[in-house]
C-alpha positions, 0 to 999 in steps of 0.5 A, a space after each residue: 500500500 505504501 509503495 502504491 502511494 509512492 507510485 501515485 505521488 511520483 505520477 502526480 509529480 511527473 504530471 506537474 513537471 510536464 505541466 510546468 514544462 509545457 
């Protein structure tokens, strides 16, 4: 469950990063 949360956090961070880049 902790690993899944970390994965979700990473996805959100990546999405935010892509949004900032674009």
